[in-house]
Backbone as XML, in Angstrom:
<?xml version="1.0"?>
<chain id="A" units="angstrom">
  <residue number="1" name="MET">
    <atom name="N" x="-49.387" y="-39.336" z="-53.823"/>
    <atom name="CA" x="-49.457" y="-39.255" z="-52.395"/>
    <atom name="C" x="-49.577" y="-40.682" z="-51.862"/>
  </residue>
  <residue number="2" name="VAL">
    <atom name="N" x="-48.838" y="-40.990" z="-50.807"/>
    <atom name="CA" x="-48.848" y="-42.317" z="-50.211"/>
    <atom name="C" x="-49.245" y="-42.190" z="-48.747"/>
  </residue>
  <residue number="3" name="ARG">
    <atom name="N" x="-50.179" y="-43.034" z="-48.310"/>
    <atom name="CA" x="-50.600" y="-43.086" z="-46.912"/>
    <atom name="C" x="-50.497" y="-44.531" z="-46.440"/>
  </residue>
  <residue number="4" name="VAL">
    <atom name="N" x="-49.954" y="-44.715" z="-45.244"/>
    <atom name="CA" x="-49.786" y="-46.047" z="-44.679"/>
    <atom name="C" x="-50.530" y="-46.121" z="-43.362"/>
  </residue>
  <residue number="5" name="TYR">
    <atom name="N" x="-51.301" y="-47.192" z="-43.177"/>
    <atom name="CA" x="-51.971" y="-47.466" z="-41.906"/>
    <atom name="C" x="-51.716" y="-48.937" z="-41.591"/>
  </residue>
  <residue number="6" name="LEU">
    <atom name="N" x="-50.926" y="-49.173" z="-40.555"/>
    <atom name="CA" x="-50.507" y="-50.518" z="-40.162"/>
    <atom name="C" x="-49.925" y="-51.248" z="-41.366"/>
  </residue>
  <residue number="7" name="ASP">
    <atom name="N" x="-50.631" y="-52.236" z="-41.914"/>
    <atom name="CA" x="-50.074" y="-52.967" z="-43.054"/>
    <atom name="C" x="-50.775" y="-52.633" z="-44.367"/>
  </residue>
  <residue number="8" name="ASP">
    <atom name="N" x="-51.511" y="-51.528" z="-44.390"/>
    <atom name="CA" x="-52.174" y="-51.076" z="-45.612"/>
    <atom name="C" x="-51.427" y="-49.879" z="-46.193"/>
  </residue>
  <residue number="9" name="ILE">
    <atom name="N" x="-51.209" y="-49.910" z="-47.488"/>
    <atom name="CA" x="-50.554" y="-48.802" z="-48.183"/>
    <atom name="C" x="-51.518" y="-48.293" z="-49.246"/>
  </residue>
  <residue number="10" name="LEU">
    <atom name="N" x="-51.886" y="-47.019" z="-49.159"/>
    <atom name="CA" x="-52.766" y="-46.406" z="-50.152"/>
    <atom name="C" x="-51.944" y="-45.430" z="-50.986"/>
  </residue>
  <residue number="11" name="VAL">
    <atom name="N" x="-52.125" y="-45.497" z="-52.273"/>
    <atom name="CA" x="-51.433" y="-44.583" z="-53.176"/>
    <atom name="C" x="-52.503" y="-43.809" z="-53.953"/>
  </residue>
  <residue number="12" name="PHE">
    <atom name="N" x="-52.498" y="-42.489" z="-53.797"/>
    <atom name="CA" x="-53.430" y="-41.602" z="-54.492"/>
    <atom name="C" x="-52.656" y="-40.873" z="-55.582"/>
  </residue>
  <residue number="13" name="SER">
    <atom name="N" x="-53.221" y="-40.805" z="-56.751"/>
    <atom name="CA" x="-52.527" y="-40.155" z="-57.862"/>
    <atom name="C" x="-53.489" y="-39.334" z="-58.703"/>
  </residue>
  <residue number="14" name="LYS">
    <atom name="N" x="-52.945" y="-38.326" z="-59.388"/>
    <atom name="CA" x="-53.751" y="-37.453" z="-60.241"/>
    <atom name="C" x="-54.149" y="-38.140" z="-61.537"/>
  </residue>
  <residue number="15" name="ASP">
    <atom name="N" x="-53.260" y="-38.981" z="-62.054"/>
    <atom name="CA" x="-53.535" y="-39.661" z="-63.315"/>
    <atom name="C" x="-52.805" y="-40.999" z="-63.344"/>
  </residue>
  <residue number="16" name="ALA">
    <atom name="N" x="-53.058" y="-41.784" z="-64.378"/>
    <atom name="CA" x="-52.495" y="-43.133" z="-64.479"/>
    <atom name="C" x="-50.968" y="-43.126" z="-64.543"/>
  </residue>
  <residue number="17" name="ASN">
    <atom name="N" x="-50.393" y="-42.169" z="-65.267"/>
    <atom name="CA" x="-48.929" y="-42.114" z="-65.368"/>
    <atom name="C" x="-48.296" y="-41.827" z="-64.014"/>
  </residue>
  <residue number="18" name="ASP">
    <atom name="N" x="-48.862" y="-40.870" z="-63.295"/>
    <atom name="CA" x="-48.365" y="-40.529" z="-61.968"/>
    <atom name="C" x="-48.526" y="-41.722" z="-61.028"/>
  </residue>
  <residue number="19" name="HIS">
    <atom name="N" x="-49.630" y="-42.431" z="-61.162"/>
    <atom name="CA" x="-49.893" y="-43.589" z="-60.312"/>
    <atom name="C" x="-48.845" y="-44.681" z="-60.547"/>
  </residue>
  <residue number="20" name="THR">
    <atom name="N" x="-48.565" y="-44.957" z="-61.803"/>
    <atom name="CA" x="-47.577" y="-45.977" z="-62.146"/>
    <atom name="C" x="-46.202" y="-45.597" z="-61.602"/>
  </residue>
  <residue number="21" name="LYS">
    <atom name="N" x="-45.830" y="-44.349" z="-61.753"/>
    <atom name="CA" x="-44.534" y="-43.870" z="-61.254"/>
    <atom name="C" x="-44.458" y="-44.016" z="-59.728"/>
  </residue>
  <residue number="22" name="THR">
    <atom name="N" x="-45.497" y="-43.583" z="-59.039"/>
    <atom name="CA" x="-45.510" y="-43.653" z="-57.579"/>
    <atom name="C" x="-45.491" y="-45.103" z="-57.104"/>
  </residue>
  <residue number="23" name="MET">
    <atom name="N" x="-46.243" y="-45.972" z="-57.781"/>
    <atom name="CA" x="-46.270" y="-47.386" z="-57.398"/>
    <atom name="C" x="-44.886" y="-48.018" z="-57.549"/>
  </residue>
  <residue number="24" name="LYS">
    <atom name="N" x="-44.190" y="-47.677" z="-58.613"/>
    <atom name="CA" x="-42.827" y="-48.205" z="-58.792"/>
    <atom name="C" x="-41.925" y="-47.759" z="-57.647"/>
  </residue>
  <residue number="25" name="GLU">
    <atom name="N" x="-42.059" y="-46.499" z="-57.229"/>
    <atom name="CA" x="-41.258" y="-45.985" z="-56.115"/>
    <atom name="C" x="-41.597" y="-46.701" z="-54.809"/>
  </residue>
  <residue number="26" name="VAL">
    <atom name="N" x="-42.881" y="-46.907" z="-54.553"/>
    <atom name="CA" x="-43.311" y="-47.594" z="-53.323"/>
    <atom name="C" x="-42.780" y="-49.019" z="-53.310"/>
  </residue>
  <residue number="27" name="LEU">
    <atom name="N" x="-42.934" y="-49.729" z="-54.406"/>
    <atom name="CA" x="-42.463" y="-51.109" z="-54.469"/>
    <atom name="C" x="-40.949" y="-51.188" z="-54.350"/>
  </residue>
  <residue number="28" name="GLN">
    <atom name="N" x="-40.239" y="-50.196" z="-54.879"/>
    <atom name="CA" x="-38.779" y="-50.164" z="-54.755"/>
    <atom name="C" x="-38.365" y="-49.963" z="-53.296"/>
  </residue>
  <residue number="29" name="VAL">
    <atom name="N" x="-39.035" y="-49.067" z="-52.597"/>
    <atom name="CA" x="-38.728" y="-48.841" z="-51.174"/>
    <atom name="C" x="-38.999" y="-50.112" z="-50.377"/>
  </residue>
  <residue number="30" name="LEU">
    <atom name="N" x="-40.106" y="-50.772" z="-50.656"/>
    <atom name="CA" x="-40.394" y="-52.039" z="-49.971"/>
    <atom name="C" x="-39.281" y="-53.048" z="-50.235"/>
  </residue>
  <residue number="31" name="ARG">
    <atom name="N" x="-38.873" y="-53.175" z="-51.486"/>
    <atom name="CA" x="-37.820" y="-54.118" z="-51.864"/>
    <atom name="C" x="-36.511" y="-53.788" z="-51.145"/>
  </residue>
  <residue number="32" name="GLU">
    <atom name="N" x="-36.155" y="-52.508" z="-51.104"/>
    <atom name="CA" x="-34.904" y="-52.094" z="-50.450"/>
    <atom name="C" x="-34.878" y="-52.448" z="-48.968"/>
  </residue>
  <residue number="33" name="HIS">
    <atom name="N" x="-36.064" y="-52.501" z="-48.344"/>
    <atom name="CA" x="-36.140" y="-52.822" z="-46.923"/>
    <atom name="C" x="-36.570" y="-54.270" z="-46.684"/>
  </residue>
  <residue number="34" name="ARG">
    <atom name="N" x="-36.482" y="-55.056" z="-47.753"/>
    <atom name="CA" x="-36.827" y="-56.480" z="-47.699"/>
    <atom name="C" x="-38.244" y="-56.718" z="-47.190"/>
  </residue>
  <residue number="35" name="LEU">
    <atom name="N" x="-39.151" y="-55.866" z="-47.629"/>
    <atom name="CA" x="-40.574" y="-56.002" z="-47.328"/>
    <atom name="C" x="-41.288" y="-56.355" z="-48.622"/>
  </residue>
  <residue number="36" name="PHE">
    <atom name="N" x="-42.378" y="-57.068" z="-48.508"/>
    <atom name="CA" x="-43.052" y="-57.544" z="-49.699"/>
    <atom name="C" x="-44.560" y="-57.342" z="-49.591"/>
  </residue>
  <residue number="37" name="ALA">
    <atom name="N" x="-45.190" y="-57.140" z="-50.707"/>
    <atom name="CA" x="-46.647" y="-57.038" z="-50.790"/>
    <atom name="C" x="-47.148" y="-58.298" z="-51.477"/>
  </residue>
  <residue number="38" name="LYS">
    <atom name="N" x="-48.152" y="-58.949" z="-50.888"/>
    <atom name="CA" x="-48.727" y="-60.145" z="-51.507"/>
    <atom name="C" x="-49.603" y="-59.707" z="-52.673"/>
  </residue>
  <residue number="39" name="ALA">
    <atom name="N" x="-49.298" y="-60.208" z="-53.842"/>
    <atom name="CA" x="-50.015" y="-59.809" z="-55.052"/>
    <atom name="C" x="-51.518" y="-60.030" z="-54.934"/>
  </residue>
  <residue number="40" name="LYS">
    <atom name="N" x="-51.939" y="-61.138" z="-54.297"/>
    <atom name="CA" x="-53.379" y="-61.426" z="-54.219"/>
    <atom name="C" x="-54.109" y="-60.452" z="-53.296"/>
  </residue>
  <residue number="41" name="LYS">
    <atom name="N" x="-53.378" y="-59.703" z="-52.466"/>
    <atom name="CA" x="-54.004" y="-58.720" z="-51.581"/>
    <atom name="C" x="-53.941" y="-57.306" z="-52.159"/>
  </residue>
  <residue number="42" name="CYS">
    <atom name="N" x="-53.268" y="-57.144" z="-53.282"/>
    <atom name="CA" x="-53.094" y="-55.821" z="-53.881"/>
    <atom name="C" x="-54.209" y="-55.515" z="-54.883"/>
  </residue>
  <residue number="43" name="GLU">
    <atom name="N" x="-54.574" y="-54.247" z="-54.929"/>
    <atom name="CA" x="-55.543" y="-53.766" z="-55.911"/>
    <atom name="C" x="-54.965" y="-52.496" z="-56.520"/>
  </residue>
  <residue number="44" name="PHE">
    <atom name="N" x="-54.954" y="-52.427" z="-57.832"/>
    <atom name="CA" x="-54.346" y="-51.299" z="-58.517"/>
    <atom name="C" x="-55.371" y="-50.554" z="-59.371"/>
  </residue>
  <residue number="45" name="HIS">
    <atom name="N" x="-55.154" y="-49.267" z="-59.550"/>
    <atom name="CA" x="-55.947" y="-48.407" z="-60.435"/>
    <atom name="C" x="-57.445" y="-48.469" z="-60.109"/>
  </residue>
  <residue number="46" name="LYS">
    <atom name="N" x="-57.768" y="-48.429" z="-58.825"/>
    <atom name="CA" x="-59.169" y="-48.437" z="-58.399"/>
    <atom name="C" x="-59.648" y="-47.005" z="-58.232"/>
  </residue>
  <residue number="47" name="GLN">
    <atom name="N" x="-60.880" y="-46.759" z="-58.593"/>
    <atom name="CA" x="-61.486" y="-45.441" z="-58.435"/>
    <atom name="C" x="-62.189" y="-45.312" z="-57.087"/>
  </residue>
  <residue number="48" name="GLU">
    <atom name="N" x="-62.482" y="-46.463" z="-56.465"/>
    <atom name="CA" x="-63.214" y="-46.468" z="-55.202"/>
    <atom name="C" x="-62.883" y="-47.749" z="-54.439"/>
  </residue>
  <residue number="49" name="MET">
    <atom name="N" x="-62.771" y="-47.634" z="-53.111"/>
    <atom name="CA" x="-62.542" y="-48.816" z="-52.280"/>
    <atom name="C" x="-63.012" y="-48.546" z="-50.864"/>
  </residue>
  <residue number="50" name="GLU">
    <atom name="N" x="-63.164" y="-49.599" z="-50.075"/>
    <atom name="CA" x="-63.559" y="-49.452" z="-48.684"/>
    <atom name="C" x="-62.367" y="-49.788" z="-47.805"/>
  </residue>
  <residue number="51" name="LEU">
    <atom name="N" x="-62.178" y="-48.967" z="-46.767"/>
    <atom name="CA" x="-61.060" y="-49.161" z="-45.851"/>
    <atom name="C" x="-61.445" y="-48.608" z="-44.488"/>
  </residue>
  <residue number="52" name="LEU">
    <atom name="N" x="-61.364" y="-49.440" z="-43.476"/>
    <atom name="CA" x="-61.612" y="-49.026" z="-42.090"/>
    <atom name="C" x="-62.973" y="-48.354" z="-41.906"/>
  </residue>
  <residue number="53" name="GLY">
    <atom name="N" x="-63.985" y="-48.872" z="-42.574"/>
    <atom name="CA" x="-65.319" y="-48.311" z="-42.434"/>
    <atom name="C" x="-65.555" y="-47.065" z="-43.260"/>
  </residue>
  <residue number="54" name="LEU">
    <atom name="N" x="-64.607" y="-46.707" z="-44.098"/>
    <atom name="CA" x="-64.750" y="-45.539" z="-44.958"/>
    <atom name="C" x="-64.729" y="-45.957" z="-46.411"/>
  </residue>
  <residue number="55" name="LYS">
    <atom name="N" x="-65.420" y="-45.182" z="-47.228"/>
    <atom name="CA" x="-65.359" y="-45.373" z="-48.674"/>
    <atom name="C" x="-64.379" y="-44.324" z="-49.190"/>
  </residue>
  <residue number="56" name="VAL">
    <atom name="N" x="-63.315" y="-44.779" z="-49.822"/>
    <atom name="CA" x="-62.302" y="-43.888" z="-50.382"/>
    <atom name="C" x="-62.572" y="-43.788" z="-51.875"/>
  </residue>
  <residue number="57" name="THR">
    <atom name="N" x="-62.808" y="-42.561" z="-52.352"/>
    <atom name="CA" x="-63.110" y="-42.348" z="-53.765"/>
    <atom name="C" x="-62.174" y="-41.283" z="-54.324"/>
  </residue>
  <residue number="58" name="THR">
    <atom name="N" x="-62.318" y="-41.024" z="-55.602"/>
    <atom name="CA" x="-61.512" y="-39.973" z="-56.231"/>
    <atom name="C" x="-61.902" y="-38.598" z="-55.695"/>
  </residue>
  <residue number="59" name="LYS">
    <atom name="N" x="-63.073" y="-38.500" z="-55.046"/>
    <atom name="CA" x="-63.540" y="-37.235" z="-54.481"/>
    <atom name="C" x="-63.114" y="-37.047" z="-53.029"/>
  </residue>
  <residue number="60" name="GLY">
    <atom name="N" x="-62.646" y="-38.112" z="-52.390"/>
    <atom name="CA" x="-62.232" y="-38.021" z="-50.994"/>
    <atom name="C" x="-62.756" y="-39.193" z="-50.181"/>
  </residue>
  <residue number="61" name="PHE">
    <atom name="N" x="-62.960" y="-38.947" z="-48.887"/>
    <atom name="CA" x="-63.410" y="-39.989" z="-47.974"/>
    <atom name="C" x="-64.874" y="-39.785" z="-47.620"/>
  </residue>
  <residue number="62" name="GLU">
    <atom name="N" x="-65.628" y="-40.883" z="-47.554"/>
    <atom name="CA" x="-67.027" y="-40.863" z="-47.148"/>
    <atom name="C" x="-67.257" y="-42.062" z="-46.236"/>
  </residue>
  <residue number="63" name="MET">
    <atom name="N" x="-68.314" y="-42.003" z="-45.439"/>
    <atom name="CA" x="-68.680" y="-43.188" z="-44.665"/>
    <atom name="C" x="-69.289" y="-44.213" z="-45.599"/>
  </residue>
  <residue number="64" name="GLU">
    <atom name="N" x="-69.095" y="-45.495" z="-45.285"/>
    <atom name="CA" x="-69.729" y="-46.552" z="-46.059"/>
    <atom name="C" x="-71.240" y="-46.387" z="-45.970"/>
  </residue>
  <residue number="65" name="ASP">
    <atom name="N" x="-71.936" y="-46.689" z="-47.049"/>
    <atom name="CA" x="-73.392" y="-46.556" z="-47.078"/>
    <atom name="C" x="-74.048" y="-47.370" z="-45.971"/>
  </residue>
  <residue number="66" name="LYS">
    <atom name="N" x="-73.528" y="-48.556" z="-45.701"/>
    <atom name="CA" x="-74.078" y="-49.420" z="-44.657"/>
    <atom name="C" x="-74.024" y="-48.735" z="-43.296"/>
  </residue>
  <residue number="67" name="LYS">
    <atom name="N" x="-72.923" y="-48.060" z="-43.015"/>
    <atom name="CA" x="-72.755" y="-47.381" z="-41.725"/>
    <atom name="C" x="-73.729" y="-46.206" z="-41.599"/>
  </residue>
  <residue number="68" name="VAL">
    <atom name="N" x="-73.911" y="-45.471" z="-42.679"/>
    <atom name="CA" x="-74.850" y="-44.338" z="-42.668"/>
    <atom name="C" x="-76.258" y="-44.849" z="-42.396"/>
  </residue>
  <residue number="69" name="THR">
    <atom name="N" x="-76.633" y="-45.947" z="-43.049"/>
    <atom name="CA" x="-77.959" y="-46.528" z="-42.851"/>
    <atom name="C" x="-78.156" y="-46.966" z="-41.405"/>
  </residue>
  <residue number="70" name="GLU">
    <atom name="N" x="-77.131" y="-47.573" z="-40.805"/>
    <atom name="CA" x="-77.223" y="-48.011" z="-39.410"/>
    <atom name="C" x="-77.472" y="-46.826" z="-38.473"/>
  </residue>
  <residue number="71" name="VAL">
    <atom name="N" x="-76.785" y="-45.728" z="-38.709"/>
    <atom name="CA" x="-76.978" y="-44.542" z="-37.868"/>
    <atom name="C" x="-78.378" y="-43.978" z="-38.073"/>
  </residue>
  <residue number="72" name="GLN">
    <atom name="N" x="-78.835" y="-43.923" z="-39.317"/>
    <atom name="CA" x="-80.157" y="-43.381" z="-39.604"/>
    <atom name="C" x="-81.272" y="-44.224" z="-39.003"/>
  </residue>
  <residue number="73" name="GLN">
    <atom name="N" x="-81.062" y="-45.519" z="-38.889"/>
    <atom name="CA" x="-82.096" y="-46.414" z="-38.374"/>
    <atom name="C" x="-82.025" y="-46.607" z="-36.858"/>
  </residue>
  <residue number="74" name="TRP">
    <atom name="N" x="-81.054" y="-45.995" z="-36.209"/>
    <atom name="CA" x="-80.917" y="-46.117" z="-34.754"/>
    <atom name="C" x="-82.152" y="-45.510" z="-34.084"/>
  </residue>
  <residue number="75" name="LYS">
    <atom name="N" x="-82.713" y="-46.233" z="-33.143"/>
    <atom name="CA" x="-83.904" y="-45.728" z="-32.441"/>
    <atom name="C" x="-83.503" y="-44.589" z="-31.514"/>
  </residue>
  <residue number="76" name="PRO">
    <atom name="N" x="-84.308" y="-43.532" z="-31.457"/>
    <atom name="CA" x="-83.976" y="-42.388" z="-30.598"/>
    <atom name="C" x="-83.815" y="-42.830" z="-29.137"/>
  </residue>
  <residue number="77" name="PRO">
    <atom name="N" x="-82.772" y="-42.329" z="-28.480"/>
    <atom name="CA" x="-82.557" y="-42.705" z="-27.080"/>
    <atom name="C" x="-83.661" y="-42.148" z="-26.176"/>
  </residue>
  <residue number="78" name="LYS">
    <atom name="N" x="-83.968" y="-42.919" z="-25.136"/>
    <atom name="CA" x="-85.030" y="-42.514" z="-24.214"/>
    <atom name="C" x="-84.485" y="-42.050" z="-22.874"/>
  </residue>
  <residue number="79" name="ASN">
    <atom name="N" x="-83.190" y="-42.266" z="-22.662"/>
    <atom name="CA" x="-82.576" y="-41.842" z="-21.399"/>
    <atom name="C" x="-81.091" y="-41.577" z="-21.645"/>
  </residue>
  <residue number="80" name="MET">
    <atom name="N" x="-80.393" y="-41.165" z="-20.587"/>
    <atom name="CA" x="-78.973" y="-40.812" z="-20.718"/>
    <atom name="C" x="-78.136" y="-42.021" z="-21.147"/>
  </residue>
  <residue number="81" name="LYS">
    <atom name="N" x="-78.474" y="-43.192" z="-20.618"/>
    <atom name="CA" x="-77.735" y="-44.399" z="-21.009"/>
    <atom name="C" x="-77.865" y="-44.629" z="-22.517"/>
  </residue>
  <residue number="82" name="GLY">
    <atom name="N" x="-79.054" y="-44.392" z="-23.053"/>
    <atom name="CA" x="-79.280" y="-44.531" z="-24.490"/>
    <atom name="C" x="-78.474" y="-43.525" z="-25.298"/>
  </residue>
  <residue number="83" name="VAL">
    <atom name="N" x="-78.357" y="-42.291" z="-24.781"/>
    <atom name="CA" x="-77.552" y="-41.259" z="-25.454"/>
    <atom name="C" x="-76.093" y="-41.687" z="-25.488"/>
  </residue>
  <residue number="84" name="TRP">
    <atom name="N" x="-75.584" y="-42.156" z="-24.332"/>
    <atom name="CA" x="-74.180" y="-42.591" z="-24.277"/>
    <atom name="C" x="-73.942" y="-43.779" z="-25.212"/>
  </residue>
  <residue number="85" name="SER">
    <atom name="N" x="-74.909" y="-44.681" z="-25.276"/>
    <atom name="CA" x="-74.794" y="-45.834" z="-26.158"/>
    <atom name="C" x="-74.704" y="-45.385" z="-27.616"/>
  </residue>
  <residue number="86" name="PHE">
    <atom name="N" x="-75.565" y="-44.440" z="-28.013"/>
    <atom name="CA" x="-75.553" y="-43.933" z="-29.376"/>
    <atom name="C" x="-74.240" y="-43.212" z="-29.686"/>
  </residue>
  <residue number="87" name="LEU">
    <atom name="N" x="-73.769" y="-42.389" z="-28.754"/>
    <atom name="CA" x="-72.507" y="-41.666" z="-28.968"/>
    <atom name="C" x="-71.329" y="-42.646" z="-29.095"/>
  </residue>
  <residue number="88" name="GLY">
    <atom name="N" x="-71.338" y="-43.702" z="-28.283"/>
    <atom name="CA" x="-70.302" y="-44.717" z="-28.393"/>
    <atom name="C" x="-70.342" y="-45.424" z="-29.743"/>
  </residue>
  <residue number="89" name="PHE">
    <atom name="N" x="-71.551" y="-45.709" z="-30.196"/>
    <atom name="CA" x="-71.743" y="-46.337" z="-31.495"/>
    <atom name="C" x="-71.196" y="-45.440" z="-32.613"/>
  </residue>
  <residue number="90" name="CYS">
    <atom name="N" x="-71.559" y="-44.158" z="-32.554"/>
    <atom name="CA" x="-71.096" y="-43.210" z="-33.584"/>
    <atom name="C" x="-69.586" y="-43.024" z="-33.528"/>
  </residue>
  <residue number="91" name="ASN">
    <atom name="N" x="-69.033" y="-42.997" z="-32.337"/>
    <atom name="CA" x="-67.586" y="-42.825" z="-32.183"/>
    <atom name="C" x="-66.836" y="-44.021" z="-32.750"/>
  </residue>
  <residue number="92" name="PHE">
    <atom name="N" x="-67.432" y="-45.199" z="-32.643"/>
    <atom name="CA" x="-66.805" y="-46.413" z="-33.176"/>
    <atom name="C" x="-66.665" y="-46.320" z="-34.679"/>
  </residue>
  <residue number="93" name="TYR">
    <atom name="N" x="-67.650" y="-45.731" z="-35.333"/>
    <atom name="CA" x="-67.626" y="-45.613" z="-36.782"/>
    <atom name="C" x="-66.958" y="-44.339" z="-37.179"/>
  </residue>
</chain>
């Protein structure tokens, strides 16, 4: 499975063989359209990574631990402005 967000390409695979096959296909499509991936920005065969404030694992998507801690430590709002501020903060993440 391949997912693209702006200039990020994520490839999810069931196993290493499937991953290698899919990566070859992705790189071939990039080559055919004269697009290139910088090797120093690429990461292959990772079991876990962070992207856009999310932790992507073999089990799915989770919020980064840092973000969860920030929400848990947020002081309870004392008025409507505080509620809106908290909701805006949560919506950002």
